[in-house]
N, C-alpha and C positions, 0 to 999 in steps of 0.2 A: 441569560448567558452573557458573559462579558464580550465586549467588542473584539478584543484580540483573539479570543477563542473562536468566535463566529468567523472571523477572517481566516484563521488558520484552518478551520474545518473546510471551508470552501476552497482555499488554496491547495490543501492536501488532496481533496477529492478531485479537483481539476487536474492536478499533477499526475495522480495515479491514472486517471482516464486518458490523458494525453500521451503519457510516456509508457504506460503499461508496466510501471515499476512495481516491485514487491513492497510489502509493508516494511520490511527491513531496509531496503534501499531508500524508501521515502523517509523513514525515521532518521536515517543518517543525514540526508539532505536538509531536513528541517530542524535537526538538532533536538529531537524529542525521542522518547522511548517508543519501542514497537507497540507497547500497550496503549500509549496515548494515540498513536496513529490508528490502531485498530478500533479504539473506542470512538474516535472522531468519525470514522467512516461507517461504523456499524450502528452506532447509537445516535450521535449528534447530527450527522449529515441527513439521514432520512427525515428528521424533523425540520431541517432548514430547506433542503432541496431534494424531494423524493425522486425526481427524474434523474438527477446526477447520481444519487445514491444507488439507483438500479443499475446504471452504467458501470459504476465503480464495483458493485457486487459481481457483475459479470467478469470484470478483469480479475478480481481477487479469486473468484471460483476457478478461472482458467489457470492462474498462477498456482493455486492449491493442487489442481489436477496434474500440473506439470512438475511439481517440486521434486518428485522422486527422480525425474530425469536430470534436473539441474544438479542435484546432489551427486548423482553418478558421474556427470561430466566434470564436476569440481574435483572429485576424487581421482578420476582418470588424469586430469591435468596436473594434479599434485604429484602423482607418481611419474609422469612423463618428464617433469622438470627436474627430477633428481639426477 
């Protein structure tokens, strides 16, 4: 694995763990696609740092469980602003 990918994987993993951001938010911050972030944290990170990968997985699982609520809030806000 190239050094810049190794560094990005660790940076992305630490960022998600610290901020509890979603894959979409993290991808936007790092200027990469959602697919890249997802691959980084689900495939590459466990090989580099299994402990951090487990922590990130818990954050992603929480975000996934909560996404239907976030979507509803976004729609509500959209119609309130009209």
